[in-house]
Phi, psi and omega in degrees: 000146174266109186251130177240130175254123188229155170202162175249106179284161179292324180220160181297326184291341181282156173231157182260110175292323183302314181299321182288327174295317179295316181298314182297320183287328181286337178286152000270001182297319184227125180262092183281146177261134179264132179231112181248137178228187174233162180292348178271347180291140177299135179306323179298321180295317180294313181298319180296319181293318179293321177300319180299331182282351178051058184281151167268329179224132173238126174250130179249132175269123193243134179223172181297332184278348183230359189297315184293320176293324178296320179300320178300317179293318181300315181298324177291316183296323181299328181282328183259343176232071188297338184261355182290143175272121182254125184238134173248150174206176180109169186298331184291330182252003180280352178234151185054042189296320179299323177299317180296319179296325178287319182289328188243080180296342179285347183268134181266323187217149172231127175267122185258136175073211181298119199256351189303304184289322179299315181293318178299316180294324176298316179299321178299317181289324178296327181265000183232241189275350177060037176268079189290343180290348177277350187266102177296143178080017183242140168248137182210175182252141176212122178053041175080006178232160182269132175249127177246110181287160176301156180291166183260141174301156181295144181283152169279111187300330183281358172264355180279135175289157182291134176266009189254004192240033177276125182304327182292344179276341188302315183301330184266354184304319182291342189248003183226162177281130175262122177266133190223137178239136173251350181205168172226142180104171181213139181278353186259170188233034181302123192284357176260001189242138179294333181296341180290344185282327181273128182267133175090161180235132177244147185239146170281153178301136186299317182293326175295316179302313181297319181295319179293318178297317179300317178300315181296316179294317178303329184259017167101007179300136181248335180219118177244121180252117179283128185264005177303134185294325176220089188300325189262018183294327178252100193302310184297321180296313180296318181298320180296321178291318176305312180299316181298317181292322178299322182280341190229017190291322181050040176090353177288147180252142184233133181242136184230148167265117182239157172259109193290327187282355175251004179289123185284145181304323181293329176291317179297319179297318181297314180295319180299326183274324192248336185290126174295142180301133170091354183269342178246143171229136179250131172252122187237119178275108175268311177070304178205149173256011181268117183300321181296321178295312181297324177295318182296327181259013177058042180251117178272125182207125177260102186297321181298315180289325177298315178299318179301314181294309183299319180295316181294319178296317180296318180296333179291334181069015186259330194230125173285144182237137180242111182256136184253141171236152175235117174275139176104010177287161182301148174065019179234103176274186184302313183293322180288326175292324175305318179295317177303313180302312182293323177302315185282321179297330179302334179281350178051057175293154177299329176218133176242109183267115179259106179250173181237141186305131174247128184273080187290143177300135178092348183274154180298325182291326176292321178295330181261020186304318182295329181301325183252007178071032183287138162239142185206167182298139178287330182251160179305139016267018175059034183291139180294143179250354179161163172211191186289346179250335186228096180290170183303323180301322178289323177300316180298318179297316182293330176298330176292324175299313181303319184299308183283333175300316179299315187283326191249342176249305185295331179278347177052050178270338183207063186297321182296315181297311183296321180299317177298315185295316184282337181272319192245328192261339183232156184303327180199163176304316181300319181297320177297308183296325179293314182293319178292320178298321177297317180295319180302312182290322180299331178274356180075018184289340180291346183262000182232161180281174180209141170261174181305313181300322181300320182298320179291315181298318183290322176294318180296321177299316179298315183297321178291324183282340189287335180053045180275118183294339180276353185267126173266105186296323180295318179295315180300317180295321177298318178295319179298319179297314179299314180296323180297315178300319185287346179276358183250145175267343176229160181305121184293138178274339187240132177245132187268343181270156188264336182278065184275157180287136176290166185299317182293316180293323179298318180295321178294319179295322179297318180297317180298312183295317180298318180296316183285334179267353180068039182240157173290137184299319182293321178294319179295321180298326179288325192258349190236147166256138185240146176208152179246130178246144182277005180230169181279100185295316182296322180297323180288311185288327183271327187237352185070022184252126180264120181226129175257010180288331180226133177275182184223136166266115182266119181246117174260108187259122182254132187274351180081000180260006182085008178274162179295161182295150169260119186266126181238127179253116180251126181293141175251116183283167179101166182291138176291162181286359184098154182293130180236150176281132180297142181291140178291155179259134175077000000 
């Protein structure tokens, strides 16, 4: 049989671990071909490519992010390949399976749950006696009705062949994310998560894990993302892998999902001392800081210990942290979510992911939807539209926060400016992002694209229009200028603010900077961007003290090697010209 395993990834850079697990287990009996696309690819293009492969069996791996696009492709294939056997698998179709079989008449079979052995056994029956009732974990059609077989016992992970060693994958390893598992299952019971349904955690053999990672690094992998739901649940196992990666990383970066409040101090100390900067990234699900909410969704979380872990990791300067929040959980209204956001933002994670509750099939929270008054999308991704504490209007407002948070905090385009605004100028970080997000949407900016310069101009426009008495516009403009310079690897040709230095003042400033830096004026003119600020920039950035007694010559020095600018603040003696209102832009 000609077997094709296909999926639609969210992005081109992603790879499907599931397809490779299925392919590895089916060999050597069946040599399946892997076909990966993205949800942005035109359905006609995907269908045409699959048609060209002349498959006898096509298996699709289905998730909330690709199910609707996958259905479109399936419907097309059924019309042009009437005899092909179409198989679905993955978490999206492993629950409410009879509903899926009824909704999708073009689908012949659904593999439920852990799929390696089930899919292999299905292929055996398709090529043999076709006694599908022998295949545990399979749903199929017989005489016009759906048959759902009993589930399959859990697999022994150490009997599974490696999915990481296909020669055809080697050329793409340096340019794509490699997804890697060291375990399956989760010890926790969070009612919004599919992992809560599977009881217990199983581990792959340590020596096998090390051998597979070594193979991937040897063949050029640059980013390996561990998909374990709680990587650090077994301390000794996690520590051994941490040590191995530190000793053998060779520049590869590794990302883990960890539970921060169970991270032991000795593990944190070891990482702070031994981890090379930049090779580890931690993804930490906080979701809510409200005890009542966490109790309702059966989520155990010690906020004090979580803060300790995140703070210690941040202080080490070795590991970037990505913290997750979920808006729309039970017992959390708009004001309480505002507190959750501010609690987590106070930790200053490198990335703060603001997501919205998805009522996933099979989860306890979906089963209890009426208890909390949930309304949600009928089709994937099943995002909540409101509940008894948070109406749709509040969800829409928080989405505006998410939009500007992504652009202005997670992208780290203007950290100095944002830090000033959330610390000094607005009541809280959430209030700043909410007010700016409201302004952003009112201007229709969410419907148009933006370049780097646009982001600075739009924030500056908002700050001038906001008429916030706590906001020092001169200080904000100075921070924006500094951040703008630092976003460039070469001397910027374009300046977006209008209060630019005149030629004579610029020449005088150049002489001062060249003299203090011990550089030739002509060389400095080629390599540096200059700006004059009416306040002491160094006093503000180093001490948090705002002084207009001394101005600053801001020198952004570019090395010509494509590295970011080196920012130098030189004090300008003499009386300031007096406080002036910054000129408006545009």
